[in-house]
LOMARLO-152765 format. One record per atom (N, C-alpha, C, O): residue in one letter; x, y, z; atom name. Coordinates in steps of 0.1 Angstrom, whole numbers. Example, Ala and Ser with C-alpha at 12.3 -4.5 7.8 and 13.67 -1.06 7.14 Angstrom:
2
 r  east north    up  a
 A   132   -57    78  N
 A   123   -45    78 CA
 A   132   -33    78  C
 A   142   -33    85  O
 S   128   -22    71  N
 S   137   -11    71 CA
 S   129     0    79  C
 S   134    11    80  O
This chain:
120
 r  east north    up  a
 X   178   -25   641  N
 X   171   -30   643 CA
 X   161   -39   630  C
 X   152   -32   625  O
 X   162   -54   624  N
 X   148   -53   614 CA
 X   134   -56   618  C
 X   129   -58   629  O
 X   127   -54   607  N
 X   112   -60   615 CA
 X   106   -52   620  C
 X   110   -42   625  O
 X    92   -55   622  N
 X    82   -48   633 CA
 X    85   -52   641  C
 X    92   -62   644  O
 X    74   -36   651  N
 X    74   -46   665 CA
 X    67   -49   666  C
 X    58   -47   659  O
 X    68   -59   678  N
 X    56   -75   680 CA
 X    54   -85   670  C
 X    44   -92   669  O
 X    68   -86   660  N
 X    74   -93   653 CA
 X    82  -106   659  C
 X    94  -105   657  O
 X    77  -120   667  N
 X    78  -132   671 CA
 X    90  -137   663  C
 X    89  -138   651  O
 X   100  -141   668  N
 X   111  -150   665 CA
 X   111  -162   672  C
 X   103  -159   681  O
 X   115  -175   674  N
 X   118  -186   676 CA
 X   134  -190   673  C
 X   134  -196   662  O
 X   146  -189   678  N
 X   150  -196   673 CA
 X   166  -205   681  C
 X   177  -199   684  O
 X   164  -214   683  N
 X   171  -226   694 CA
 X   168  -226   704  C
 X   175  -218   710  O
 X   155  -234   715  N
 X   150  -227   716 CA
 X   149  -211   726  C
 X   145  -210   737  O
 X   154  -200   718  N
 X   146  -188   724 CA
 X   136  -181   717  C
 X   134  -184   705  O
 X   130  -173   721  N
 X   124  -166   710 CA
 X   130  -144   716  C
 X   136  -139   726  O
 X   126  -139   707  N
 X   132  -128   704 CA
 X   121  -118   699  C
 X   113  -121   691  O
 X   122  -102   706  N
 X   111   -97   698 CA
 X   112   -78   700  C
 X   113   -70   710  O
 X   111   -76   690  N
 X   114   -60   690 CA
 X   103   -58   697  C
 X    95   -66   699  O
 X   103   -45   703  N
 X    90   -40   719 CA
 X    95   -27   719  C
 X   107   -25   720  O
 X    89   -19   719  N
 X    87    -2   728 CA
 X    97    -2   740  C
 X    99   -10   750  O
 X   100     3   738  N
 X   109     9   764 CA
 X   110    20   760  C
 X   114    25   750  O
 X   105    22   774  N
 X   108    31   783 CA
 X   111    27   796  C
 X   108    16   800  O
 X   119    38   805  N
 X   125    40   816 CA
 X   118    45   825  C
 X   116    57   825  O
 X   111    35   838  N
 X   109    39   851 CA
 X   120    34   858  C
 X   130    28   857  O
 X   113    42   871  N
 X   119    47   885 CA
 X   110    41   898  C
 X    97    41   896  O
 X   113    39   904  N
 X   101    34   920 CA
 X    95    50   924  C
 X    96    49   936  O
 X    91    63   920  N
 X    92    73   925 CA
 X    74    63   924  C
 X    71    52   919  O
 X    68    74   933  N
 X    55    67   939 CA
 X    49    78   926  C
 X    40    72   921  O
 X    51    86   922  N
 X    39    89   907 CA
 X    37    81   893  C
 X    27    80   885  O
 X    51    77   891  N
 X    59    60   886 CA
 X    47    49   889  C
 X    39    44   881  O
 X    49    47   902  N
 X    43    31   903 CA
 X    32    35   916  C
 X    31    30   926  O
 X    25    43   913  N
 X     7    44   918 CA
 X    -3    38   923  C
 X    -9    42   933  O
 X    -5    25   917  N
 X    -9    18   916 CA
 X     3     3   933  C
 X     1    -8   939  O
 X    11     9   933  N
 X    23     1   941 CA
 X    21    -2   956  C
 X    23   -14   955  O
 X    19    -1   966  N
 X    26     5   977 CA
 X    32    -1   979  C
 X    32   -13   979  O
 X    44    11   984  N
 X    61     9   988 CA
 X    67     2   976  C
 X    75    -7   979  O
 X    65     3   962  N
 X    70    -7   958 CA
 X    68   -23   956  C
 X    77   -32   956  O
 X    59   -23   954  N
 X    51   -38   957 CA
 X    44   -35   940  C
 X    37   -26   936  O
 X    52   -52   933  N
 X    47   -52   918 CA
 X    30   -54   918  C
 X    20   -53   925  O
 X    35   -60   903  N
 X    18   -69   906 CA
 X    21   -80   908  C
 X    11   -86   908  O
 X    29   -88   911  N
 X    30  -100   911 CA
 X    38  -102   926  C
 X    45  -113   929  O
 X    37   -92   936  N
 X    29   -85   947 CA
 X    52   -89   954  C
 X    57   -90   965  O
 X    57   -90   944  N
 X    76   -84   943 CA
 X    79   -75   951  C
 X    71   -66   948  O
 X    85   -71   960  N
 X    89   -64   966 CA
 X   104   -56   959  C
 X   116   -59   959  O
 X    93   -40   950  N
 X   112   -35   935 CA
 X   123   -27   951  C
 X   122   -20   961  O
 X   132   -33   946  N
 X   138   -22   949 CA
 X   148   -22   937  C
 X   148   -29   927  O
 X   160    -6   941  N
 X   167     0   938 CA
 X   184    -8   934  C
 X   191   -12   944  O
 X   188    -9   921  N
 X   194   -26   922 CA
 X   191   -31   911  C
 X   194   -32   899  O
 X   181   -36   920  N
 X   175   -47   908 CA
 X   174   -45   890  C
 X   174   -35   882  O
 X   176   -63   886  N
 X   174   -56   877 CA
 X   164   -59   870  C
 X   168   -61   858  O
 X   147   -60   871  N
 X   140   -56   867 CA
 X   129   -50   854  C
 X   132   -41   846  O
 X   121   -54   854  N
 X   111   -51   842 CA
 X    99   -52   843  C
 X    96   -62   850  O
 X    89   -47   840  N
 X    73   -47   835 CA
 X    74   -48   821  C
 X    82   -43   813  O
 X    60   -61   820  N
 X    58   -67   799 CA
 X    36   -52   801  C
 X    28   -45   807  O
 X    42   -60   790  N
 X    21   -53   789 CA
 X    17   -68   782  C
 X    23   -75   773  O
 X     5   -70   789  N
 X     0   -80   794 CA
 X     1   -92   785  C
 X     3  -104   787  O
 X    -4   -80   766  N
 X    -3   -92   755 CA
 X     5  -105   760  C
 X     1  -116   762  O
 X    21  -100   760  N
 X    32  -105   763 CA
 X    37  -121   772  C
 X    45  -130   769  O
 X    30  -118   781  N
 X    28  -131   786 CA
 X    21  -140   777  C
 X    28  -149   773  O
 X     9  -142   774  N
 X     8  -158   769 CA
 X    21  -160   758  C
 X    26  -170   753  O
 X    26  -146   757  N
 X    38  -156   750 CA
 X    54  -166   754  C
 X    63  -171   747  O
 X    49  -164   771  N
 X    59  -168   780 CA
 X    72  -156   785  C
 X    84  -157   785  O
 X    64  -147   790  N
 X    71  -135   794 CA
 X    64  -129   806  C
 X    60  -118   810  O
 X    65  -143   812  N
 X    58  -147   827 CA
 X    66  -141   840  C
 X    78  -139   839  O
 X    62  -138   849  N
 X    70  -135   860 CA
 X    79  -146   863  C
 X    77  -158   860  O
 X    92  -140   870  N
 X   100  -145   868 CA
 X   110  -148   858  C
 X   122  -152   860  O
 X   106  -147   846  N
 X   113  -154   835 CA
 X   126  -141   836  C
 X   127  -131   842  O
 X   136  -146   827  N
 X   148  -144   826 CA
 X   149  -132   817  C
 X   137  -129   821  O
 X   151  -122   809  N
 X   145  -118   796 CA
 X   164  -107   793  C
 X   168   -98   801  O
 X   169  -110   785  N
 X   182  -100   778 CA
 X   177   -86   772  C
 X   165   -84   774  O
 X   182   -78   768  N
 X   175   -66   764 CA
 X   194   -67   755  C
 X   205   -70   759  O
 X   189   -61   740  N
 X   203   -60   737 CA
 X   204   -41   742  C
 X   197   -31   744  O
 X   215   -46   743  N
 X   223   -36   743 CA
 X   225   -31   763  C
 X   227   -19   767  O
 X   224   -37   768  N
 X   222   -38   785 CA
 X   224   -49   790  C
 X   217   -59   791  O
 X   239   -47   793  N
 X   245   -57   807 CA
 X   235   -65   817  C
 X   228   -59   825  O
 X   236   -79   814  N
 X   232   -83   823 CA
 X   218   -91   819  C
 X   213   -87   808  O
 X   212  -103   825  N
 X   192  -107   832 CA
 X   190   -94   830  C
 X   198   -85   829  O
 X   175   -96   831  N
 X   171   -84   835 CA
 X   149   -96   840  C
 X   142  -102   832  O
 X   147   -93   857  N
 X   143  -103   852 CA
 X   121   -96   857  C
 X   118   -86   864  O
 X   112  -107   850  N
 X   100  -104   845 CA
 X    87   -98   857  C
 X    75  -102   856  O
 X    91   -88   867  N
 X    88   -87   881 CA
 X    79   -84   883  C
 X    75   -84   895  O
 X    69   -78   869  N
 X    63   -65   877 CA
 X    52   -62   852  C
 X    57   -60   841  O
 X    39   -64   858  N
 X    24   -63   846 CA
 X    22   -41   846  C
 X    24   -31   854  O
 X    16   -44   831  N
 X    16   -25   830 CA
 X     5   -28   825  C
 X     4   -39   819  O
 X    -5   -23   826  N
 X   -14   -15   824 CA
 X   -20   -17   808  C
 X   -16   -13   798  O
 X   -34   -28   810  N
 X   -35   -31   800 CA
 X   -41   -21   786  C
 X   -45   -28   777  O
 X   -40   -15   785  N
 X   -36    -6   775 CA
 X   -22   -10   765  C
 X   -20   -14   754  O
 X   -17    -8   775  N
 X     0   -10   761 CA
 X    -4   -26   756  C
 X   -11   -36   758  O
 X     5   -23   747  N
 X    12   -38   736 CA
 X    25   -38   735  C
 X    32   -28   735  O
 X    28   -48   734  N
 X    41   -45   732 CA
 X    55   -45   733  C
 X    64   -51   726  O
 X    56   -36   745  N
 X    63   -28   751 CA
 X    61   -37   770  C
 X    53   -44   777  O
 X    76   -28   771  N
 X    82   -39   782 CA
 X    82   -20   792  C
 X    77   -10   786  O
 X    87   -19   804  N
 X    96    -9   811 CA
 X   106   -16   819  C
 X   105   -28   823  O
 X   115    -9   821  N
 X   134   -12   828 CA
 X   129    -7   833  C
 X   121     2   829  O
 X   130   -12   850  N
 X   132    -4   867 CA
 X   149     0   868  C
 X   159    -7   869  O
 X   147    15   866  N
 X   160    23   870 CA
 X   164    24   888  C
 X   175    27   893  O
 X   153    22   894  N
 X   158    22   904 CA
 X   148    30   909  C
 X   136    31   906  O
 X   159    39   919  N
 X   155    53   918 CA
 X   165    67   913  C
 X   168    79   915  O
 X   168    55   903  N
 X   179    70   893 CA
 X   173    82   879  C
 X   176    83   867  O
 X   164    88   889  N
 X   155    96   884 CA
 X   164   104   871  C
 X   156   106   861  O
 X   170   106   869  N
 X   184   103   861 CA
 X   192   101   847  C
 X   197   104   836  O
 X   189    93   855  N
 X   196    84   840 CA
 X   187    77   834  C
 X   187    74   822  O
 X   176    74   844  N
 X   158    71   841 CA
 X   154    83   823  C
 X   147    79   814  O
 X   161    98   823  N
 X   150   101   821 CA
 X   163   104   806  C
 X   158   108   796  O
 X   173   103   806  N
 X   191   103   802 CA
 X   184    86   791  C
 X   186    87   779  O
 X   179    76   795  N
 X   172    61   793 CA
 X   167    65   783  C
 X   174    65   773  O
 X   148    71   784  N
 X   138    74   777 CA
 X   131    64   772  C
 X   131    52   776  O
 X   126    68   761  N
 X   120    49   754 CA
 X   127    50   740  C
 X   132    60   734  O
 X   127    37   737  N
 X   133    34   726 CA
 X   127    20   723  C
 X   119    14   730  O
 X   136    18   707  N
 X   132     4   705 CA
 X   142    -7   712  C
 X   154    -5   716  O
 X   137   -16   713  N
 X   149   -27   711 CA
 X   145   -38   712  C
 X   133   -39   714  O
 X   154   -49   711  N
 X   155   -65   713 CA
 X   153   -71   721  C
 X   163   -75   727  O
 X   144   -74   727  N
 X   141   -90   743 CA
 X   143  -103   735  C
 X   138  -107   725  O
 X   155  -108   743  N
 X   149  -121   742 CA
 X   148  -135   758  C
 X   153  -133   769  O
 X   141  -148   753  N
 X   141  -151   766 CA
 X   141  -162   757  C
 X   144  -164   746  O
 X   131  -175   774  N
 X   137  -189   769 CA
 X   122  -194   767  C
 X   114  -194   776  O
 X   118  -199   753  N
 X   109  -205   746 CA
 X    99  -211   760  C
 X   104  -217   770  O
 X    85  -207   759  N
 X    81  -222   769 CA
 X    78  -233   770  C
 X    66  -235   767  O
 X    86  -243   775  N
 X    84  -258   774 CA
 X    73  -256   764  C
 X    64  -247   764  O
 X    74  -267   756  N
 X    56  -274   749 CA
 X    56  -290   758  C
 X    46  -298   757  O
C-alpha cells in the first residue's frame, strides 16, 4: 500500500484512498447509539449485509449514504449505510453481521477503498 492514510486519488471517474478500517458487529455494545441495528441514516442493518460506516470527514468526498464502495482484499461492493462518531477521521467500520469471531479475526488494518467520484 503506497501513500499515507487519507491521501485522495482520482482516476477515470473513481476515487480511492487508504483508510484505517476495523470490523464491527451488530452486538448492542458495538451499536449502542442505534436501536435494534438501525444505523445513522435510518437503515436497518442485518447479518449478511455488505455495509460500512464512514467517518464524517469522508462524506464530503462522496462517501454519502448508499454509495457502493470496493475494499481491496474483500469481495463485492459494500454500501455506505452508517456514520461514525465525529472523533474519527479517515476511517471505516466494516459490518460483519453477527459473526464476532470473524470480526475479531479481521480486526483492524489499513485498506484501500474505491468509489465513484461525485458528478460535477
